[in-house]
Every structure is written in C-alpha cells, then in structure tokens.
C-alpha positions as protocol buffer text, in pm:
chain_id: "A"
residue {
  index: 1
  type: MET
  ca { x: 6059 y: 9738 z: 11265 }
}
residue {
  index: 2
  type: ARG
  ca { x: 5988 y: 9562 z: 11592 }
}
residue {
  index: 3
  type: VAL
  ca { x: 6255 y: 9638 z: 11852 }
}
residue {
  index: 4
  type: LEU
  ca { x: 6343 y: 9486 z: 12189 }
}
residue {
  index: 5
  type: VAL
  ca { x: 6524 y: 9717 z: 12434 }
}
residue {
  index: 6
  type: ALA
  ca { x: 6742 y: 9547 z: 12698 }
}
residue {
  index: 7
  type: ASP
  ca { x: 6909 y: 9764 z: 12962 }
}
residue {
  index: 8
  type: ASP
  ca { x: 6918 y: 9735 z: 13341 }
}
residue {
  index: 9
  type: ASN
  ca { x: 6869 y: 10111 z: 13382 }
}
residue {
  index: 10
  type: PRO
  ca { x: 6493 y: 10184 z: 13375 }
}
residue {
  index: 11
  type: VAL
  ca { x: 6556 y: 10547 z: 13282 }
}
residue {
  index: 12
  type: VAL
  ca { x: 6759 y: 10444 z: 12976 }
}
residue {
  index: 13
  type: ARG
  ca { x: 6494 y: 10190 z: 12875 }
}
residue {
  index: 14
  type: ALA
  ca { x: 6214 y: 10445 z: 12910 }
}
residue {
  index: 15
  type: GLY
  ca { x: 6411 y: 10706 z: 12716 }
}
residue {
  index: 16
  type: LEU
  ca { x: 6490 y: 10472 z: 12429 }
}
residue {
  index: 17
  type: THR
  ca { x: 6134 y: 10343 z: 12415 }
}
residue {
  index: 18
  type: ALA
  ca { x: 5993 y: 10697 z: 12403 }
}
residue {
  index: 19
  type: LEU
  ca { x: 6248 y: 10803 z: 12142 }
}
residue {
  index: 20
  type: LEU
  ca { x: 6195 y: 10507 z: 11911 }
}
residue {
  index: 21
  type: SER
  ca { x: 5818 y: 10498 z: 11950 }
}
residue {
  index: 22
  type: GLY
  ca { x: 5801 y: 10848 z: 11806 }
}
residue {
  index: 23
  type: HIS
  ca { x: 5885 y: 10711 z: 11460 }
}
residue {
  index: 24
  type: GLU
  ca { x: 5622 y: 10543 z: 11247 }
}
residue {
  index: 25
  type: ASP
  ca { x: 5848 y: 10270 z: 11114 }
}
residue {
  index: 26
  type: ILE
  ca { x: 5976 y: 10158 z: 11457 }
}
residue {
  index: 27
  type: ARG
  ca { x: 5784 y: 9994 z: 11742 }
}
residue {
  index: 28
  type: VAL
  ca { x: 5929 y: 9880 z: 12075 }
}
residue {
  index: 29
  type: VAL
  ca { x: 5760 y: 9545 z: 12141 }
}
residue {
  index: 30
  type: ALA
  ca { x: 5931 y: 9460 z: 12471 }
}
residue {
  index: 31
  type: GLU
  ca { x: 6179 y: 9575 z: 12736 }
}
residue {
  index: 32
  type: ALA
  ca { x: 6418 y: 9370 z: 12947 }
}
residue {
  index: 33
  type: ALA
  ca { x: 6638 y: 9442 z: 13250 }
}
residue {
  index: 34
  type: ASP
  ca { x: 6894 y: 9163 z: 13197 }
}
residue {
  index: 35
  type: GLY
  ca { x: 7011 y: 8907 z: 12946 }
}
residue {
  index: 36
  type: ARG
  ca { x: 6779 y: 8632 z: 13064 }
}
residue {
  index: 37
  type: GLN
  ca { x: 6474 y: 8854 z: 13033 }
}
residue {
  index: 38
  type: ALA
  ca { x: 6597 y: 8971 z: 12692 }
}
residue {
  index: 39
  type: TYR
  ca { x: 6622 y: 8612 z: 12566 }
}
residue {
  index: 40
  type: ASP
  ca { x: 6277 y: 8518 z: 12699 }
}
residue {
  index: 41
  type: ALA
  ca { x: 6125 y: 8833 z: 12546 }
}
residue {
  index: 42
  type: ALA
  ca { x: 6298 y: 8770 z: 12214 }
}
residue {
  index: 43
  type: LEU
  ca { x: 6157 y: 8418 z: 12199 }
}
residue {
  index: 44
  type: ARG
  ca { x: 5811 y: 8549 z: 12279 }
}
residue {
  index: 45
  type: HIS
  ca { x: 5798 y: 8858 z: 12056 }
}
residue {
  index: 46
  type: ARG
  ca { x: 6042 y: 8767 z: 11774 }
}
residue {
  index: 47
  type: PRO
  ca { x: 6168 y: 9126 z: 11724 }
}
residue {
  index: 48
  type: ASP
  ca { x: 6346 y: 9249 z: 11411 }
}
residue {
  index: 49
  type: LEU
  ca { x: 6626 y: 9395 z: 11625 }
}
residue {
  index: 50
  type: VAL
  ca { x: 6756 y: 9380 z: 11982 }
}
residue {
  index: 51
  type: LEU
  ca { x: 6920 y: 9683 z: 12146 }
}
residue {
  index: 52
  type: LEU
  ca { x: 7142 y: 9526 z: 12413 }
}
residue {
  index: 53
  type: ASP
  ca { x: 7341 y: 9673 z: 12700 }
}
residue {
  index: 54
  type: VAL
  ca { x: 7667 y: 9504 z: 12805 }
}
residue {
  index: 55
  type: ARG
  ca { x: 7668 y: 9529 z: 13183 }
}
residue {
  index: 56
  type: MET
  ca { x: 7349 y: 9392 z: 13338 }
}
residue {
  index: 57
  type: PRO
  ca { x: 7280 y: 9181 z: 13651 }
}
residue {
  index: 58
  type: ASP
  ca { x: 7214 y: 8806 z: 13647 }
}
residue {
  index: 59
  type: VAL
  ca { x: 7294 y: 8741 z: 13279 }
}
residue {
  index: 60
  type: ASP
  ca { x: 7496 y: 9018 z: 13115 }
}
residue {
  index: 61
  type: GLY
  ca { x: 7476 y: 9128 z: 12754 }
}
residue {
  index: 62
  type: LEU
  ca { x: 7784 y: 8942 z: 12631 }
}
residue {
  index: 63
  type: SER
  ca { x: 7660 y: 8616 z: 12782 }
}
residue {
  index: 64
  type: ALA
  ca { x: 7317 y: 8653 z: 12625 }
}
residue {
  index: 65
  type: LEU
  ca { x: 7447 y: 8773 z: 12289 }
}
residue {
  index: 66
  type: PRO
  ca { x: 7522 y: 8435 z: 12120 }
}
residue {
  index: 67
  type: HIS
  ca { x: 7171 y: 8317 z: 12206 }
}
residue {
  index: 68
  type: LEU
  ca { x: 6998 y: 8637 z: 12096 }
}
residue {
  index: 69
  type: VAL
  ca { x: 7167 y: 8656 z: 11755 }
}
residue {
  index: 70
  type: ARG
  ca { x: 7001 y: 8326 z: 11664 }
}
residue {
  index: 71
  type: ILE
  ca { x: 6668 y: 8505 z: 11696 }
}
residue {
  index: 72
  type: ALA
  ca { x: 6733 y: 8858 z: 11565 }
}
residue {
  index: 73
  type: PRO
  ca { x: 7013 y: 9099 z: 11475 }
}
residue {
  index: 74
  type: VAL
  ca { x: 7167 y: 9255 z: 11786 }
}
residue {
  index: 75
  type: VAL
  ca { x: 7329 y: 9595 z: 11830 }
}
residue {
  index: 76
  type: MET
  ca { x: 7514 y: 9673 z: 12150 }
}
residue {
  index: 77
  type: LEU
  ca { x: 7397 y: 10008 z: 12288 }
}
residue {
  index: 78
  type: THR
  ca { x: 7608 y: 10075 z: 12593 }
}
residue {
  index: 79
  type: TYR
  ca { x: 7841 y: 10295 z: 12796 }
}
residue {
  index: 80
  type: SER
  ca { x: 8105 y: 10019 z: 12788 }
}
residue {
  index: 81
  type: SER
  ca { x: 8378 y: 10134 z: 12551 }
}
residue {
  index: 82
  type: GLU
  ca { x: 8667 y: 9902 z: 12642 }
}
residue {
  index: 83
  type: SER
  ca { x: 8841 y: 9764 z: 12335 }
}
residue {
  index: 84
  type: GLU
  ca { x: 8829 y: 9405 z: 12463 }
}
residue {
  index: 85
  type: ILE
  ca { x: 8454 y: 9421 z: 12517 }
}
residue {
  index: 86
  type: VAL
  ca { x: 8393 y: 9571 z: 12173 }
}
residue {
  index: 87
  type: GLN
  ca { x: 8597 y: 9301 z: 12005 }
}
residue {
  index: 88
  type: GLU
  ca { x: 8432 y: 9022 z: 12206 }
}
residue {
  index: 89
  type: ALA
  ca { x: 8084 y: 9152 z: 12124 }
}
residue {
  index: 90
  type: LEU
  ca { x: 8164 y: 9154 z: 11753 }
}
residue {
  index: 91
  type: ARG
  ca { x: 8315 y: 8806 z: 11775 }
}
residue {
  index: 92
  type: ARG
  ca { x: 7996 y: 8682 z: 11939 }
}
residue {
  index: 93
  type: GLY
  ca { x: 7780 y: 8810 z: 11657 }
}
residue {
  index: 94
  type: ALA
  ca { x: 7679 y: 9169 z: 11731 }
}
residue {
  index: 95
  type: GLY
  ca { x: 7577 y: 9352 z: 11415 }
}
residue {
  index: 96
  type: GLY
  ca { x: 7684 y: 9687 z: 11556 }
}
residue {
  index: 97
  type: TYR
  ca { x: 7834 y: 9857 z: 11859 }
}
residue {
  index: 98
  type: LEU
  ca { x: 7715 y: 10203 z: 11962 }
}
residue {
  index: 99
  type: VAL
  ca { x: 7868 y: 10381 z: 12260 }
}
residue {
  index: 100
  type: HIS
  ca { x: 7644 y: 10633 z: 12437 }
}
residue {
  index: 101
  type: GLY
  ca { x: 7754 y: 10990 z: 12376 }
}
residue {
  index: 102
  type: GLU
  ca { x: 7908 y: 10913 z: 12036 }
}
residue {
  index: 103
  type: PHE
  ca { x: 7597 y: 10935 z: 11816 }
}
residue {
  index: 104
  type: THR
  ca { x: 7306 y: 11164 z: 11747 }
}
residue {
  index: 105
  type: VAL
  ca { x: 6942 y: 11059 z: 11745 }
}
residue {
  index: 106
  type: ALA
  ca { x: 6948 y: 11062 z: 11365 }
}
residue {
  index: 107
  type: GLU
  ca { x: 7256 y: 10839 z: 11360 }
}
residue {
  index: 108
  type: LEU
  ca { x: 7095 y: 10597 z: 11605 }
}
residue {
  index: 109
  type: LEU
  ca { x: 6787 y: 10566 z: 11385 }
}
residue {
  index: 110
  type: SER
  ca { x: 7004 y: 10524 z: 11076 }
}
residue {
  index: 111
  type: ALA
  ca { x: 7208 y: 10255 z: 11252 }
}
residue {
  index: 112
  type: ILE
  ca { x: 6896 y: 10064 z: 11356 }
}
residue {
  index: 113
  type: ARG
  ca { x: 6758 y: 10064 z: 11003 }
}
residue {
  index: 114
  type: ASP
  ca { x: 7092 y: 9966 z: 10852 }
}
residue {
  index: 115
  type: ILE
  ca { x: 7156 y: 9681 z: 11095 }
}
residue {
  index: 116
  type: VAL
  ca { x: 6811 y: 9537 z: 11029 }
}
residue {
  index: 117
  type: ALA
  ca { x: 6904 y: 9550 z: 10660 }
}
residue {
  index: 118
  type: GLY
  ca { x: 7228 y: 9365 z: 10731 }
}
residue {
  index: 119
  type: ARG
  ca { x: 7470 y: 9659 z: 10730 }
}
residue {
  index: 120
  type: ALA
  ca { x: 7698 y: 9692 z: 11033 }
}
residue {
  index: 121
  type: HIS
  ca { x: 7740 y: 10012 z: 11233 }
}
residue {
  index: 122
  type: LEU
  ca { x: 8013 y: 10118 z: 11476 }
}
residue {
  index: 123
  type: THR
  ca { x: 8061 y: 10444 z: 11663 }
}
residue {
  index: 124
  type: PRO
  ca { x: 8419 y: 10589 z: 11674 }
}
residue {
  index: 125
  type: THR
  ca { x: 8537 y: 10407 z: 11987 }
}
residue {
  index: 126
  type: ALA
  ca { x: 8418 y: 10073 z: 11851 }
}
residue {
  index: 127
  type: ALA
  ca { x: 8570 y: 10143 z: 11509 }
}
residue {
  index: 128
  type: THR
  ca { x: 8903 y: 10226 z: 11674 }
}
residue {
  index: 129
  type: ALA
  ca { x: 8892 y: 9893 z: 11859 }
}
residue {
  index: 130
  type: VAL
  ca { x: 8835 y: 9707 z: 11532 }
}
residue {
  index: 131
  type: LEU
  ca { x: 9120 y: 9890 z: 11361 }
}
residue {
  index: 132
  type: ALA
  ca { x: 9350 y: 9820 z: 11658 }
}
residue {
  index: 133
  type: GLN
  ca { x: 9266 y: 9450 z: 11634 }
}
residue {
  index: 134
  type: LEU
  ca { x: 9342 y: 9447 z: 11261 }
}
residue {
  index: 135
  type: ARG
  ca { x: 9678 y: 9612 z: 11319 }
}
residue {
  index: 136
  type: SER
  ca { x: 9755 y: 9385 z: 11613 }
}
residue {
  index: 137
  type: SER
  ca { x: 9680 y: 9077 z: 11403 }
}
residue {
  index: 138
  type: ALA
  ca { x: 9908 y: 9205 z: 11128 }
}
residue {
  index: 139
  type: THR
  ca { x: 10188 y: 9263 z: 11380 }
}
residue {
  index: 140
  type: ALA
  ca { x: 10138 y: 8919 z: 11534 }
}
residue {
  index: 141
  type: HIS
  ca { x: 10204 y: 8765 z: 11193 }
}
residue {
  index: 142
  type: GLY
  ca { x: 10530 y: 8953 z: 11155 }
}
residue {
  index: 143
  type: ASP
  ca { x: 10572 y: 9154 z: 10839 }
}
residue {
  index: 144
  type: GLY
  ca { x: 10288 y: 8961 z: 10679 }
}
residue {
  index: 145
  type: THR
  ca { x: 10502 y: 8894 z: 10373 }
}
residue {
  index: 146
  type: SER
  ca { x: 10472 y: 8515 z: 10397 }
}
residue {
  index: 147
  type: ASN
  ca { x: 10103 y: 8530 z: 10308 }
}
residue {
  index: 148
  type: SER
  ca { x: 10094 y: 8858 z: 10122 }
}
residue {
  index: 149
  type: PRO
  ca { x: 9923 y: 8860 z: 9781 }
}
residue {
  index: 150
  type: PHE
  ca { x: 10186 y: 9117 z: 9680 }
}
residue {
  index: 151
  type: LEU
  ca { x: 10483 y: 8899 z: 9781 }
}
residue {
  index: 152
  type: ALA
  ca { x: 10806 y: 8970 z: 9591 }
}
residue {
  index: 153
  type: THR
  ca { x: 10933 y: 8625 z: 9498 }
}
residue {
  index: 154
  type: SER
  ca { x: 11298 y: 8689 z: 9422 }
}
residue {
  index: 155
  type: ARG
  ca { x: 11595 y: 8871 z: 9574 }
}
residue {
  index: 156
  type: LYS
  ca { x: 11602 y: 9099 z: 9271 }
}
residue {
  index: 157
  type: GLN
  ca { x: 11239 y: 9197 z: 9329 }
}
residue {
  index: 158
  type: LEU
  ca { x: 11301 y: 9247 z: 9700 }
}
residue {
  index: 159
  type: SER
  ca { x: 11583 y: 9487 z: 9624 }
}
residue {
  index: 160
  type: GLN
  ca { x: 11345 y: 9691 z: 9409 }
}
residue {
  index: 161
  type: LEU
  ca { x: 11078 y: 9745 z: 9673 }
}
residue {
  index: 162
  type: GLN
  ca { x: 10979 y: 10109 z: 9708 }
}
residue {
  index: 163
  type: PRO
  ca { x: 11064 y: 10246 z: 10055 }
}
residue {
  index: 164
  type: PHE
  ca { x: 10709 y: 10332 z: 10166 }
}
residue {
  index: 165
  type: MET
  ca { x: 10662 y: 10061 z: 10429 }
}
residue {
  index: 166
  type: GLY
  ca { x: 10605 y: 10202 z: 10776 }
}
residue {
  index: 167
  type: GLN
  ca { x: 10585 y: 10562 z: 10657 }
}
residue {
  index: 168
  type: SER
  ca { x: 10282 y: 10781 z: 10718 }
}
residue {
  index: 169
  type: GLY
  ca { x: 10019 y: 10902 z: 10476 }
}
residue {
  index: 170
  type: GLN
  ca { x: 10226 y: 11218 z: 10441 }
}
residue {
  index: 171
  type: VAL
  ca { x: 10443 y: 11033 z: 10192 }
}
residue {
  index: 172
  type: PHE
  ca { x: 10146 y: 11029 z: 9959 }
}
residue {
  index: 173
  type: GLN
  ca { x: 9995 y: 11353 z: 10091 }
}
residue {
  index: 174
  type: LEU
  ca { x: 9690 y: 11169 z: 10223 }
}
residue {
  index: 175
  type: SER
  ca { x: 9467 y: 11332 z: 10482 }
}
residue {
  index: 176
  type: ALA
  ca { x: 9420 y: 11158 z: 10819 }
}
residue {
  index: 177
  type: ARG
  ca { x: 9083 y: 11019 z: 10705 }
}
residue {
  index: 178
  type: GLU
  ca { x: 9227 y: 10902 z: 10371 }
}
residue {
  index: 179
  type: ALA
  ca { x: 9514 y: 10729 z: 10553 }
}
residue {
  index: 180
  type: GLU
  ca { x: 9265 y: 10555 z: 10783 }
}
residue {
  index: 181
  type: ILE
  ca { x: 9061 y: 10435 z: 10486 }
}
residue {
  index: 182
  type: MET
  ca { x: 9374 y: 10322 z: 10303 }
}
residue {
  index: 183
  type: ASP
  ca { x: 9469 y: 10113 z: 10609 }
}
residue {
  index: 184
  type: LEU
  ca { x: 9129 y: 9944 z: 10590 }
}
residue {
  index: 185
  type: ILE
  ca { x: 9159 y: 9886 z: 10215 }
}
residue {
  index: 186
  type: ALA
  ca { x: 9497 y: 9724 z: 10270 }
}
residue {
  index: 187
  type: ALA
  ca { x: 9341 y: 9507 z: 10542 }
}
residue {
  index: 188
  type: GLY
  ca { x: 9095 y: 9376 z: 10282 }
}
residue {
  index: 189
  type: LEU
  ca { x: 8775 y: 9548 z: 10396 }
}
residue {
  index: 190
  type: THR
  ca { x: 8499 y: 9620 z: 10144 }
}
residue {
  index: 191
  type: ASN
  ca { x: 8347 y: 9965 z: 10091 }
}
residue {
  index: 192
  type: GLN
  ca { x: 8048 y: 9861 z: 10302 }
}
residue {
  index: 193
  type: GLN
  ca { x: 8270 y: 9742 z: 10586 }
}
residue {
  index: 194
  type: ILE
  ca { x: 8479 y: 10060 z: 10568 }
}
residue {
  index: 195
  type: ALA
  ca { x: 8164 y: 10272 z: 10580 }
}
residue {
  index: 196
  type: ALA
  ca { x: 8048 y: 10088 z: 10891 }
}
residue {
  index: 197
  type: THR
  ca { x: 8388 y: 10107 z: 11058 }
}
residue {
  index: 198
  type: CYS
  ca { x: 8427 y: 10480 z: 10993 }
}
residue {
  index: 199
  type: PHE
  ca { x: 8055 y: 10555 z: 11046 }
}
residue {
  index: 200
  type: ILE
  ca { x: 8021 y: 10725 z: 10707 }
}
residue {
  index: 201
  type: SER
  ca { x: 7820 y: 10648 z: 10395 }
}
residue {
  index: 202
  type: GLU
  ca { x: 7942 y: 10420 z: 10118 }
}
residue {
  index: 203
  type: LYS
  ca { x: 7923 y: 10718 z: 9881 }
}
residue {
  index: 204
  type: THR
  ca { x: 8165 y: 10909 z: 10102 }
}
residue {
  index: 205
  type: VAL
  ca { x: 8395 y: 10606 z: 10109 }
}
residue {
  index: 206
  type: LYS
  ca { x: 8394 y: 10594 z: 9728 }
}
residue {
  index: 207
  type: ASN
  ca { x: 8477 y: 10965 z: 9710 }
}
residue {
  index: 208
  type: HIS
  ca { x: 8771 y: 10916 z: 9946 }
}
residue {
  index: 209
  type: ILE
  ca { x: 8892 y: 10614 z: 9748 }
}
residue {
  index: 210
  type: ASN
  ca { x: 8883 y: 10811 z: 9422 }
}
residue {
  index: 211
  type: ARG
  ca { x: 9105 y: 11078 z: 9581 }
}
residue {
  index: 212
  type: ILE
  ca { x: 9335 y: 10813 z: 9730 }
}
residue {
  index: 213
  type: PHE
  ca { x: 9378 y: 10641 z: 9393 }
}
residue {
  index: 214
  type: ALA
  ca { x: 9465 y: 10973 z: 9233 }
}
residue {
  index: 215
  type: LYS
  ca { x: 9728 y: 11050 z: 9498 }
}
residue {
  index: 216
  type: LEU
  ca { x: 9876 y: 10700 z: 9483 }
}
residue {
  index: 217
  type: HIS
  ca { x: 9859 y: 10697 z: 9101 }
}
residue {
  index: 218
  type: SER
  ca { x: 9671 y: 10368 z: 9121 }
}
residue {
  index: 219
  type: THR
  ca { x: 9379 y: 10225 z: 8928 }
}
residue {
  index: 220
  type: SER
  ca { x: 9285 y: 9933 z: 9157 }
}
residue {
  index: 221
  type: ARG
  ca { x: 9265 y: 9841 z: 9525 }
}
residue {
  index: 222
  type: SER
  ca { x: 9544 y: 9585 z: 9493 }
}
residue {
  index: 223
  type: GLU
  ca { x: 9776 y: 9836 z: 9326 }
}
residue {
  index: 224
  type: ALA
  ca { x: 9700 y: 10100 z: 9588 }
}
residue {
  index: 225
  type: ALA
  ca { x: 9749 y: 9850 z: 9870 }
}
residue {
  index: 226
  type: ALA
  ca { x: 10082 y: 9737 z: 9725 }
}
residue {
  index: 227
  type: LYS
  ca { x: 10210 y: 10094 z: 9719 }
}
residue {
  index: 228
  type: TRP
  ca { x: 10070 y: 10170 z: 10063 }
}
residue {
  index: 229
  type: LEU
  ca { x: 10227 y: 9860 z: 10217 }
}
residue {
  index: 230
  type: GLY
  ca { x: 10555 y: 9921 z: 10041 }
}
residue {
  index: 231
  type: THR
  ca { x: 10542 y: 9606 z: 9832 }
}
residue {
  index: 232
  type: ALA
  ca { x: 10502 y: 9767 z: 9492 }
}
residue {
  index: 233
  type: VAL
  ca { x: 10787 y: 9672 z: 9262 }
}
residue {
  index: 234
  type: THR
  ca { x: 10940 y: 9943 z: 9053 }
}
residue {
  index: 235
  type: PRO
  ca { x: 10945 y: 9885 z: 8676 }
}
C-alpha cells in the first residue's frame, strides 16, 4: 500500500513515516505539510491512502479533504477530537477518523489496511460523535413515529405498545456495550458499520447481537429494534 502522510508537524510526519515504513506491505511515497501540498503530492504519486491532519497552515485538512477523496481514500489522523470536526470530516468523505492517543500501533495498521479495503474505522471519540449525531437527528424528527417502519397504525395498536421506550438497557439486562450496539441496530447500521463505529471486529459484533437477540427474545433485527424502541405490539 502506497501512503501519503500529511501533517504540519515534522516530528509527527517523521514518526509516522518511520513506523509505517517498517512494514513490508506499506510504503510512504510522499509527505506534506499542508492541504495544498497534500493535494499536489496525491496528484503526482497517486497513493492508495492519505493520512491527513485537520489543523494545518495555508490549506487545512478539512478544506483539502473533498479534493483528496477524489484521488484516494482518506483517513483523518489528528489530535482534533471536537464532535463538529469529526462529523464534518465524515460528511466530506473521510473513510476514517483516528484521534491520537486512542489507538495502538497494531490498531493503526489494521485501520489503514481496512480503509484501503473500503471498511471505515473510527476511534472512540469519533464513534461517540457519530452516535451523538444519530441521536440528535432522531430527536430533531420528534418521536420518529411518522416515518417509523414499526409504526402502529391504529389507536388500538397504540394502546398496546409495550412501555420500553426511553428506558435503559437494564430493562432487558443488556450490558453497556450491548445497549450501545442495540442503539446502532435501531438506527439502521449494518454489522460492518457497527464494527467500525465501535472499533471492534464484525465477529465480535455478531457475538454481541446473538446475545442481544436472546435477551430481547427476538429472531430478527427489526423485531429487536421494535422492542428496543418500544414499538413492539403485544399479541
């Protein structure tokens, strides 16, 4: 994999280049100190992946991002952990968002390989920002019942709704991680997206989902989501 490293801190660039160059399947083909240099280098070297900082002089990472993603997948590798910046980077096409201090060397290498293969990666702060946005969007649309695929269509059905809405995972005896994953299932995320959001493997996601289904006495995602959201109708 041919990688371009863009960061205005020469120490960070040198460290990343040394780290990545120590692996046979990764080669750093260029470095850049700002977004403009990153774009020029990407055009010249056509890397398989761009590691991009957010805050850089002249042209910053967010400004360069929409142009870079037309050339290669981009993962933000930065100290910037603000929720608004994370969300904007993902909106502009970033394939991942890694905050310094929240990943090991092995996780960084895994993230690089996965993003090149088309699988997103987020460290905990970035994942929290995504989850907050999902919840905020749900709140902005009210109860969400007007567009819900589990909508009860009559007064009789509404009166039969199980009283789970707004209650914690303790109602179903879910662990904190299981409750987090159930939130993401209810939001419509796939196993792959959940794995990326929670920074775990798809196999681990499947194991959690099996336990969740058992606790919710459900056999499908839609049934589990209906119970979790409180829209399951009693027989």
